[in-house]
N, C-alpha and C positions, 0 to 999 in steps of 0.2 A: 318674536319667539324664534323665527328662522335664524336670526343673527346669533342667537345663543346656541342653537342646535348644531350649526355647521362647524364651529370650532370644537365643540364637544365631540362630534363625530370624528373629526380629524385626530384629536387627541386620543380618543379611544382606539382608533385604527393603529396609530403609532405605538400605543402601549401594548396592544395585542400582538403586533409584529415583533416587538422586543421580547415579549413572553414566549412567543412561538420560536424565536431564534434560540432563546435560552433553553427551552425544553428540547429542541432539536440537538443542541450542543450536548446537553446532559445525556440524552438518549444515545448519541454516538459514543460518548465516553463509556456508558454502561455496556454497550455492545462490544466495544473494544476490550473492556475488562473481562466480560464473559468469554470471549474468544481466547484471550490470553490464559484464563483460568482453565478452560477445557483443554488447551494445548499442553499446559503443565501437568494436568492430571493424566492425560493420555501418555505423555512422556514418562511420568513416574510409573504408570501401570505397566508399560512395556519395558522399561529400563531398570526396574528394581532388582530382581533376583536373577538376572540373566548372566550366567557365567559362560562366556563364549567358548573357551576350550572344552569345558565339560559338555556343552550342548553339541559341539562338533563330534566329540567322542560318541555320544549317544546316537547321533544320526549315522555315524560310520558303522556302528555295531549292527544296525539294522533292526534291533529289537526295540519295540516301543513300550511293551509292558512285560512285566515278569509274570510267568506262569506259576501258579500255585496249585499244587495237587492236595486235595483234601481226602483224608482216609476216613471211610465211614465205619 
């Protein structure tokens, strides 16, 4: 019985090692894709509607908000 179990154990360890390597590789790929996606979303969020000259004019004026007076 021992002669049957030893090769089976070695085969099982090799199979598990291959599966572990595959899972590790896939996990690394998924993490890479997540980082890439987050970087693209962040770039889109900050880069969409930014008009640099208009932004500089707003900053140079010194006014951040318009004041609205309401008559009662």
